[in-house]
C-alpha positions in Angstrom: -18.3 59.8 6.8 -20.7 60.7 9.6 -23.8 58.4 9.9 -27.3 59.2 11.1 -26.4 57.5 14.4 -23.3 59.7 14.7 -25.3 62.8 14.2 -27.9 61.7 16.7 -25.2 61.0 19.3 -23.6 64.4 18.7 -26.9 66.1 19.1 -27.7 64.1 22.3 -24.4 65.4 23.8 -25.6 69.0 23.5 -26.4 70.7 26.8 -30.1 70.3 27.7 -30.8 74.1 27.4 -29.8 73.9 23.7 -31.9 70.9 22.7 -35.1 72.9 22.2 -33.4 75.5 20.0 -34.3 75.8 16.3 -31.9 74.1 13.8 -31.1 75.9 10.6 -28.8 75.5 7.6 -26.7 78.6 7.3 -25.7 79.6 3.8 -22.4 81.5 3.1 -24.5 84.6 2.1 -26.0 84.7 5.6 -29.4 83.2 4.7 -30.8 80.6 7.0 -33.1 77.7 5.9 -35.0 75.0 7.7 -33.3 71.6 7.2 -35.0 68.8 5.4 -33.8 65.2 5.6 -33.9 63.3 2.3 -32.9 59.8 1.1 -30.2 59.5 -1.6 -31.1 56.4 -3.5 -29.1 54.2 -5.8 -31.4 53.2 -8.7 -30.9 50.1 -10.8 -31.4 50.4 -14.5 -35.0 51.1 -15.4 -35.9 51.7 -11.7 -37.6 54.9 -10.5 -37.8 56.5 -7.1 -41.5 55.6 -7.1 -40.8 51.8 -7.2 -41.5 49.9 -4.0 -37.9 49.1 -3.3 -35.1 51.6 -3.8 -31.7 51.1 -2.2 -31.0 54.0 0.1 -27.3 54.8 -0.3 -27.1 57.7 2.2 -29.1 60.5 3.8 -28.8 64.2 2.9 -29.8 67.2 4.9 -30.8 70.0 2.5 -32.8 73.2 2.6 -35.5 72.3 0.1 
């Protein structure tokens, strides 16, 4: 599974002329969306995402 650091390294390897280009998520139907980075948390019983401590299990890049 690719990590955040893996993705950053991959992006850093792009030619300099591509680094200022917009990044989009391309849907199969041809629509394009601006990416949003979100935490995927592993909640303990009775815990909510609004609690001070939530264990971040992974990061997700979505379109909303």
